Each structure stands twice: as structure tokens, then as C-alpha cells.
C-alpha positions as a Python dict, from the first residue, in 0.01 Angstrom:
ca = {
    (1, 'M'): (0, 0, 0),
    (2, 'E'): (39, 21, -367),
    (3, 'V'): (141, -298, -544),
    (4, 'C'): (172, -229, -923),
    (5, 'T'): (255, -403, -1242),
    (6, 'T'): (508, -256, -1487),
    (7, 'A'): (236, -163, -1716),
    (8, 'D'): (127, 90, -1455),
    (9, 'F'): (425, 293, -1535),
    (10, 'D'): (366, 319, -1904),
    (11, 'Y'): (258, 655, -2077),
    (12, 'E'): (259, 806, -2428),
    (13, 'L'): (508, 1074, -2502),
    (14, 'P'): (429, 1290, -2808),
    (15, 'P'): (672, 1297, -3063),
    (16, 'G'): (941, 1579, -3042),
    (17, 'R'): (930, 1593, -2670),
    (18, 'I'): (1258, 1415, -2615),
    (19, 'A'): (1545, 1671, -2546),
    (20, 'R'): (1800, 1560, -2791),
    (21, 'Y'): (2023, 1879, -2697),
    (22, 'P'): (2040, 2063, -2367),
    (23, 'S'): (1895, 2418, -2284),
    (24, 'E'): (2103, 2704, -2373),
    (25, 'R'): (2175, 2771, -2008),
    (26, 'R'): (2168, 2483, -1754),
    (27, 'S'): (1942, 2667, -1517),
    (28, 'D'): (1685, 2808, -1772),
    (29, 'S'): (1525, 2438, -1774),
    (30, 'R'): (1179, 2436, -1638),
    (31, 'L'): (1085, 2296, -1296),
    (32, 'L'): (762, 2130, -1200),
    (33, 'V'): (722, 2137, -828),
    (34, 'L'): (500, 1859, -701),
    (35, 'R'): (380, 1871, -343),
    (36, 'R'): (322, 1494, -276),
    (37, 'S'): (95, 1541, 17),
    (38, 'T'): (-164, 1733, -173),
    (39, 'G'): (-85, 1670, -540),
    (40, 'E'): (-37, 2050, -593),
    (41, 'I'): (170, 2137, -902),
    (42, 'R'): (334, 2464, -977),
    (43, 'H'): (560, 2563, -1280),
    (44, 'R'): (892, 2723, -1213),
    (45, 'R'): (1229, 2757, -1369),
    (46, 'F'): (1516, 2550, -1223),
    (47, 'R'): (1695, 2875, -1118),
    (48, 'D'): (1403, 2929, -868),
    (49, 'L'): (1507, 2615, -683),
    (50, 'P'): (1693, 2799, -391),
    (51, 'E'): (1368, 2951, -315),
    (52, 'L'): (1216, 2616, -204),
    (53, 'L'): (1521, 2545, 33),
    (54, 'D'): (1512, 2620, 406),
    (55, 'P'): (1809, 2726, 588),
    (56, 'A'): (1816, 2411, 791),
    (57, 'D'): (1818, 2203, 464),
    (58, 'L'): (2066, 1973, 319),
    (59, 'L'): (2114, 1936, -52),
    (60, 'V'): (2286, 1604, -154),
    (61, 'V'): (2450, 1560, -500),
    (62, 'N'): (2617, 1268, -679),
    (63, 'D'): (2956, 1396, -800),
    (64, 'T'): (3031, 1090, -1021),
    (65, 'R'): (3196, 1199, -1354),
    (66, 'V'): (3095, 1022, -1696),
    (67, 'F'): (3381, 875, -1869),
    (68, 'P'): (3427, 810, -2249),
    (69, 'A'): (3320, 454, -2228),
    (70, 'R'): (3197, 393, -2582),
    (71, 'L'): (3453, 231, -2799),
    (72, 'R'): (3363, 204, -3186),
    (73, 'G'): (3570, -21, -3411),
    (74, 'R'): (3555, -310, -3643),
    (75, 'K'): (3606, -694, -3638),
    (76, 'P'): (3873, -815, -3867),
    (77, 'T'): (3626, -901, -4130),
    (78, 'G'): (3565, -533, -4153),
    (79, 'A'): (3197, -540, -3992),
    (80, 'A'): (3124, -252, -3746),
    (81, 'A'): (3133, -335, -3372),
    (82, 'E'): (3087, -156, -3068),
    (83, 'V'): (3223, -194, -2692),
    (84, 'L'): (3071, 0, -2406),
    (85, 'L'): (3314, -32, -2096),
    (86, 'L'): (3125, -52, -1761),
    (87, 'R'): (3389, -114, -1488),
    (88, 'P'): (3735, -255, -1446),
    (89, 'V'): (3710, -614, -1282),
    (90, 'D'): (4070, -696, -1219),
    (91, 'A'): (4249, -498, -944),
    (92, 'E'): (4586, -624, -1083),
    (93, 'D'): (4519, -531, -1434),
    (94, 'D'): (4330, -227, -1520),
    (95, 'R'): (4299, -328, -1889),
    (96, 'V'): (4037, -591, -1798),
    (97, 'W'): (3688, -464, -1785),
    (98, 'E'): (3318, -576, -1773),
    (99, 'A'): (3141, -447, -2091),
    (100, 'L'): (2847, -447, -2314),
    (101, 'V'): (2919, -526, -2691),
    (102, 'R'): (2749, -505, -3020),
    (103, 'P'): (2669, -712, -3202),
    (104, 'G'): (2636, -954, -2912),
    (105, 'R'): (2597, -1262, -3091),
    (106, 'K'): (2888, -1228, -3318),
    (107, 'L'): (3161, -1105, -3045),
    (108, 'K'): (3231, -1434, -2879),
    (109, 'P'): (3523, -1505, -2648),
    (110, 'G'): (3843, -1477, -2842),
    (111, 'R'): (3723, -1233, -3099),
    (112, 'L'): (3887, -895, -3150),
    (113, 'V'): (3762, -528, -3218),
    (114, 'V'): (4002, -309, -3350),
    (115, 'V'): (3937, 44, -3249),
    (116, 'A'): (4254, 208, -3398),
    (117, 'P'): (4607, 102, -3479),
    (118, 'E'): (4706, 176, -3123),
    (119, 'L'): (4388, 31, -2960),
    (120, 'S'): (4206, -326, -2986),
    (121, 'V'): (3958, -483, -2756),
    (122, 'R'): (3980, -855, -2712),
    (123, 'I'): (3684, -1054, -2584),
    (124, 'L'): (3796, -1289, -2295),
    (125, 'D'): (3477, -1432, -2167),
    (126, 'A'): (3087, -1412, -2191),
    (127, 'C'): (2861, -1371, -1886),
    (128, 'P'): (2531, -1542, -1842),
    (129, 'D'): (2348, -1207, -1866),
    (130, 'G'): (2513, -1104, -2206),
    (131, 'R'): (2788, -899, -2085),
    (132, 'R'): (3143, -955, -2160),
    (133, 'I'): (3486, -953, -1996),
    (134, 'V'): (3718, -779, -2223),
    (135, 'R'): (4071, -666, -2241),
    (136, 'M'): (4206, -356, -2380),
    (137, 'E'): (4530, -415, -2600),
    (138, 'G'): (4775, -164, -2739),
    (139, 'P'): (5092, 33, -2639),
    (140, 'L'): (4882, 317, -2469),
    (141, 'G'): (4767, 325, -2104),
    (142, 'V'): (4393, 294, -2045),
    (143, 'R'): (4352, 659, -1948),
    (144, 'E'): (4532, 774, -2253),
    (145, 'A'): (4342, 536, -2481),
    (146, 'L'): (3997, 645, -2351),
    (147, 'K'): (4086, 988, -2393),
    (148, 'R'): (4198, 958, -2767),
    (149, 'F'): (3951, 696, -2878),
    (150, 'G'): (3650, 681, -2627),
    (151, 'R'): (3327, 862, -2698),
    (152, 'L'): (3067, 979, -2427),
    (153, 'P'): (2791, 724, -2425),
    (154, 'L'): (2481, 933, -2492),
    (155, 'P'): (2156, 765, -2431),
    (156, 'P'): (2028, 609, -2764),
    (157, 'Y'): (1695, 792, -2747),
    (158, 'M'): (1888, 1117, -2836),
    (159, 'E'): (1955, 942, -3177),
    (160, 'R'): (2282, 1119, -3234),
    (161, 'D'): (2655, 1082, -3175),
    (162, 'D'): (2820, 1277, -2893),
    (163, 'E'): (2933, 1629, -2998),
    (164, 'P'): (3182, 1873, -2865),
    (165, 'L'): (2911, 2039, -2656),
    (166, 'D'): (2860, 1728, -2473),
    (167, 'R'): (3200, 1716, -2318),
    (168, 'N'): (3069, 1997, -2069),
    (169, 'R'): (2701, 1971, -2079),
    (170, 'Y'): (2672, 1590, -2019),
    (171, 'Q'): (2879, 1643, -1694),
    (172, 'T'): (2750, 1813, -1371),
    (173, 'V'): (2946, 2118, -1287),
    (174, 'Y'): (3051, 1934, -958),
    (175, 'A'): (3158, 1617, -1141),
    (176, 'R'): (3469, 1473, -947),
    (177, 'H'): (3507, 1097, -951),
    (178, 'E'): (3512, 927, -1290),
    (179, 'G'): (3332, 609, -1328),
    (180, 'S'): (2990, 652, -1478),
    (181, 'V'): (2846, 535, -1812),
    (182, 'A'): (2548, 782, -1791),
    (183, 'A'): (2519, 1130, -1601),
    (184, 'P'): (2321, 1181, -1294),
    (185, 'T'): (2105, 1391, -1495),
    (186, 'A'): (1909, 1585, -1226),
    (187, 'G'): (2233, 1768, -1136),
    (188, 'L'): (2286, 1884, -1505),
    (189, 'H'): (2064, 2197, -1430),
    (190, 'F'): (2306, 2336, -1164),
    (191, 'T'): (2542, 2621, -1239),
    (192, 'P'): (2815, 2736, -1008),
    (193, 'E'): (2588, 3053, -962),
    (194, 'L'): (2302, 2858, -868),
    (195, 'L'): (2512, 2651, -608),
    (196, 'A'): (2626, 2982, -467),
    (197, 'E'): (2262, 3111, -423),
    (198, 'V'): (2181, 2773, -233),
    (199, 'D'): (2481, 2871, 8),
    (200, 'E'): (2344, 3215, 43),
    (201, 'Q'): (1991, 3071, 147),
    (202, 'G'): (2191, 2918, 432),
    (203, 'A'): (2120, 2557, 316),
    (204, 'A'): (2413, 2298, 344),
    (205, 'R'): (2555, 2100, 64),
    (206, 'T'): (2735, 1763, 59),
    (207, 'A'): (2817, 1502, -190),
    (208, 'V'): (2818, 1130, -250),
    (209, 'T'): (2926, 927, -530),
    (210, 'L'): (2750, 645, -719),
    (211, 'H'): (2887, 534, -1044),
    (212, 'V'): (2609, 491, -1286),
    (213, 'G'): (2600, 158, -1450),
    (214, 'T'): (2355, -80, -1618),
    (215, 'A'): (2130, -94, -1322),
    (216, 'T'): (2008, 260, -1394),
    (217, 'F'): (1913, 230, -1756),
    (218, 'R'): (1842, -154, -1784),
    (219, 'P'): (1472, -167, -1859),
    (220, 'V'): (1224, -361, -1668),
    (221, 'E'): (1106, -650, -1862),
    (222, 'A'): (922, -852, -1578),
    (223, 'E'): (540, -783, -1571),
    (224, 'D'): (564, -773, -1195),
    (225, 'P'): (846, -519, -1089),
    (226, 'R'): (927, -746, -792),
    (227, 'D'): (1066, -1005, -1027),
    (228, 'H'): (1319, -737, -1172),
    (229, 'V'): (1674, -778, -1046),
    (230, 'M'): (1897, -466, -1035),
    (231, 'D'): (2262, -480, -1128),
    (232, 'R'): (2507, -371, -845),
    (233, 'E'): (2649, -6, -879),
    (234, 'Y'): (2924, 111, -658),
    (235, 'F'): (2913, 400, -424),
    (236, 'E'): (3116, 610, -170),
    (237, 'V'): (2964, 786, 128),
    (238, 'P'): (3231, 1006, 261),
    (239, 'D'): (3239, 1072, 630),
    (240, 'S'): (3185, 1446, 543),
    (241, 'A'): (2865, 1356, 403),
    (242, 'S'): (2753, 1141, 702),
    (243, 'R'): (2841, 1437, 941),
    (244, 'A'): (2641, 1688, 705),
    (245, 'Y'): (2354, 1448, 717),
    (246, 'H'): (2317, 1403, 1073),
    (247, 'R'): (2376, 1781, 1149),
    (248, 'C'): (2088, 1845, 913),
    (249, 'R'): (1868, 1606, 1130),
    (250, 'E'): (1983, 1747, 1463),
    (251, 'R'): (1845, 2091, 1346),
    (252, 'G'): (1541, 1972, 1203),
    (253, 'G'): (1612, 2015, 835),
    (254, 'R'): (1499, 1818, 520),
    (255, 'V'): (1733, 1604, 316),
    (256, 'W'): (1719, 1698, -61),
    (257, 'A'): (1823, 1411, -293),
    (258, 'V'): (1936, 1543, -617),
    (259, 'G'): (1862, 1263, -859),
    (260, 'T'): (1740, 895, -795),
    (261, 'T'): (2109, 773, -779),
    (262, 'V'): (2132, 991, -456),
    (263, 'V'): (1819, 832, -331),
    (264, 'R'): (1931, 479, -384),
    (265, 'T'): (2262, 560, -221),
    (266, 'L'): (2103, 716, 84),
    (267, 'E'): (1855, 448, 132),
    (268, 'S'): (2110, 177, 98),
    (269, 'V'): (2324, 311, 372),
    (270, 'A'): (2020, 409, 600),
    (271, 'E'): (2073, 212, 941),
    (272, 'A'): (1752, 350, 1093),
    (273, 'R'): (1515, 630, 1016),
    (274, 'D'): (1724, 935, 988),
    (275, 'R'): (2058, 764, 1033),
    (276, 'I'): (2304, 666, 779),
    (277, 'R'): (2656, 495, 785),
    (278, 'A'): (2957, 619, 584),
    (279, 'G'): (3179, 411, 376),
    (280, 'P'): (3231, 245, 39),
    (281, 'G'): (2987, -11, -97),
    (282, 'S'): (2769, -148, -386),
    (283, 'T'): (2398, -146, -398),
    (284, 'G'): (2134, -345, -597),
    (285, 'L'): (1847, -182, -427),
    (286, 'F'): (1551, -156, -641),
    (287, 'I'): (1301, 98, -512),
    (288, 'H'): (946, 66, -634),
    (289, 'P'): (595, 93, -475),
    (290, 'P'): (555, 16, -190),
    (291, 'H'): (881, 150, -18),
    (292, 'D'): (927, 305, 337),
    (293, 'F'): (1186, 595, 271),
    (294, 'R'): (1417, 622, 586),
    (295, 'A'): (1666, 888, 439),
    (296, 'V'): (1518, 1130, 204),
    (297, 'D'): (1257, 1412, 239),
    (298, 'C'): (1277, 1583, -94),
    (299, 'L'): (1375, 1486, -453),
    (300, 'V'): (1494, 1689, -750),
    (301, 'T'): (1470, 1442, -1064),
    (302, 'N'): (1423, 1458, -1447),
    (303, 'F'): (1134, 1310, -1621),
    (304, 'H'): (1208, 939, -1688),
    (305, 'L'): (1139, 685, -1959),
    (306, 'P'): (812, 466, -1934),
    (307, 'R'): (844, 136, -1748),
    (308, 'S'): (1191, 230, -1606),
    (309, 'T'): (1337, 180, -1262),
    (310, 'L'): (1367, 559, -1238),
    (311, 'L'): (1006, 625, -1277),
    (312, 'M'): (916, 353, -1045),
    (313, 'L'): (1151, 510, -771),
    (314, 'V'): (979, 844, -830),
    (315, 'A'): (630, 698, -812),
    (316, 'A'): (740, 504, -481),
    (317, 'F'): (835, 839, -338),
    (318, 'A'): (540, 1061, -433),
    (319, 'G'): (264, 808, -499),
    (320, 'V'): (177, 634, -824),
    (321, 'N'): (-138, 837, -908),
    (322, 'T'): (21, 1177, -811),
    (323, 'V'): (332, 1101, -1023),
    (324, 'R'): (90, 1004, -1324),
    (325, 'K'): (-99, 1328, -1289),
    (326, 'A'): (233, 1527, -1264),
    (327, 'Y'): (363, 1360, -1586),
    (328, 'S'): (17, 1428, -1760),
    (329, 'A'): (70, 1792, -1646),
    (330, 'A'): (419, 1806, -1773),
    (331, 'I'): (310, 1656, -2124),
    (332, 'G'): (23, 1884, -2164),
    (333, 'G'): (256, 2200, -2049),
    (334, 'G'): (519, 2117, -2326),
    (335, 'Y'): (796, 2009, -2063),
    (336, 'R'): (1098, 1846, -2250),
    (337, 'F'): (1187, 1493, -2124),
    (338, 'Y'): (1464, 1270, -2029),
    (339, 'S'): (1848, 1343, -1982),
    (340, 'Y'): (1871, 1690, -2131),
    (341, 'G'): (1510, 1764, -2048),
    (342, 'D'): (1325, 1962, -1774),
    (343, 'A'): (1312, 1878, -1411),
    (344, 'M'): (1076, 1806, -1114),
    (345, 'A'): (1097, 1890, -748),
    (346, 'V'): (897, 1675, -521),
    (347, 'I'): (844, 1826, -181),
    (348, 'P'): (636, 1704, 125),
}
């Protein structure tokens, strides 16, 4: 049994290894293949992924879509301010949202952020964890206001504003259901042609939805990971996904989770080993070593930030020392890291 401290998930990344822009073609990203039973490492390209699939396998993706959640404006004093919308909180009023704001100390209830003449954001309430309840004000509907004035919320480590290329490349090719403030990045490497190759291999495909929120990117500040509390994120497991999952199990296939969000979704709805339930829900599941996985056999994932919940999930799946060696190999081999970086496939 592996019981770890947060410091066990720290590592040094050489300067310049953070991918600030995507590769020229999605599937040209590199793919480190890690066999967790032996620690064997192979270096491939992401376009080789179909060769790793068996005809009985099932590939599960997250079809959430990133929405333009970042609103930049100014306070009435003229000082810059920013609002990152997270999710609507009032079923009867789609203008009321949960949000993160900057500067947090200055944007108290009653304050206003002017984004444009047609759009302002009023702070309604402050939550104990620092989030705000806000209301969008102006003549435009919410969807039109976000389309006109919202920006894609690229991760801060990219150290740049979103650009026209990000409108396409910071979405998966199968993104359908809008609601995320960050992309499920393991899926960014797929192209329609690569998905067609998966189909030609005979493997099945299905989709679940988990809207990526603060839980995915909030850092672990507690020294003992067990003291970290995950924010809840909302998911939907359609009946079609449940049926595809159980057919895969019946034919003896492996379940491939494309990304940590899929792992958290499937593990959250696992009723028993190899049995899941369909339906909507929310999850605050924090997967870290040790964890007994009941729903997933293989994982496709990117390389994650130090001390993050995502890295801890991968370590729980493949083993702390095994993942540490894989990351050392990726760093030594010149892999690109984080959202627009290269990928890793963890197989049994």
C-alpha cells in the first residue's frame, strides 16, 4: 500500500519544456507507452495509438466543450479586473453564475466589473472558499454575450492570451456539450482520421461528459493528500455509454479512459468491479495512492503539473515509482509537457 505526501509528487521541469502552442498536427504528438506491470517504456507517436488497441477494447472519451469563460474588464475606478465563470447556479436565471475573480480582495459583494458597454458583471455574494456568485448584466443574452466578449481560459502557465488558433486546437474534435473551463487535454491529440483508424481496428468507442471545473486545476496545498478536498464537477454517463461498457466487459475487452476526467467519471459511477451505472451526477472523487480501480484498465493522459491531483491519479493507476521513472524518461527524452504537450499511454 502506497501512502504518500504531496512532496512525493514534485519534480523539476527544465525551462522551455512547457508546450505553449500545440504541435502542427494533433496526432504528431509523441506518445510514451508505459507498461505498468513491468515498468517497460516505449517511445511512439500518438498516431500509433490504434496499434495498441485490441478489437474487443472500448475507448471512452470526454465530449465536454470549453466555453469562453474568461471576461476581462475594469472596475468603475478604471482598475483592471477579471471574472472566470465556472457554472450557472440559478435554474430560473441563467445570468447568475459561480465564478473566480481577480483581484479577489477588491471585488466584494456589490462591486461591478464593466466588460463592455453591453456587458457588466455584478458581484452578488462571496463564498467561504474565495469564489463569488455573480450576475451578468446587459441587453445581450448570456450565450451572445460570451460569444462576443468571452475569452478561452488558457492555463496560466502558457503565459499568453488565447489566439484564433486556440478556438479550434483547445477543443477536442469530438467536443459536444459546452460547460468546461479547461479542455480534457488527453483528447486533444485525436483527429477524425485517427478515430476512423480506431474504428477500423474493431475497437468500440463511446463518450461520457464531465465538465472540467476548479477541481481539475486547483493545486494540492495540504502536505497530506488525504486532507485535500476536491470541488465537485458535473458529469453525465448516457445509457449508450453504459451499454458499450458492459458489452466490452462481456467480450473480455479492456476499457481505455482518454484522460483523467474519464477515469474520475467511470470510477465515480462504478457500482462494483466492471459494473457502472448511467445517469447524471456530480463527483468530488479524489484519486490518489492507494486506490482500488474498479472500472478502467488503460489510460491515455498528458504529462501533468507537479503536486497536482492529476499527477496523483496517474500515480495511483500506474504506481508512484513507475510514474516517477516515466516522467524522468520523458524529461530526458525531450517530451513537451502539460495541456498542449505530448501524451502517455498506461497499459497493463
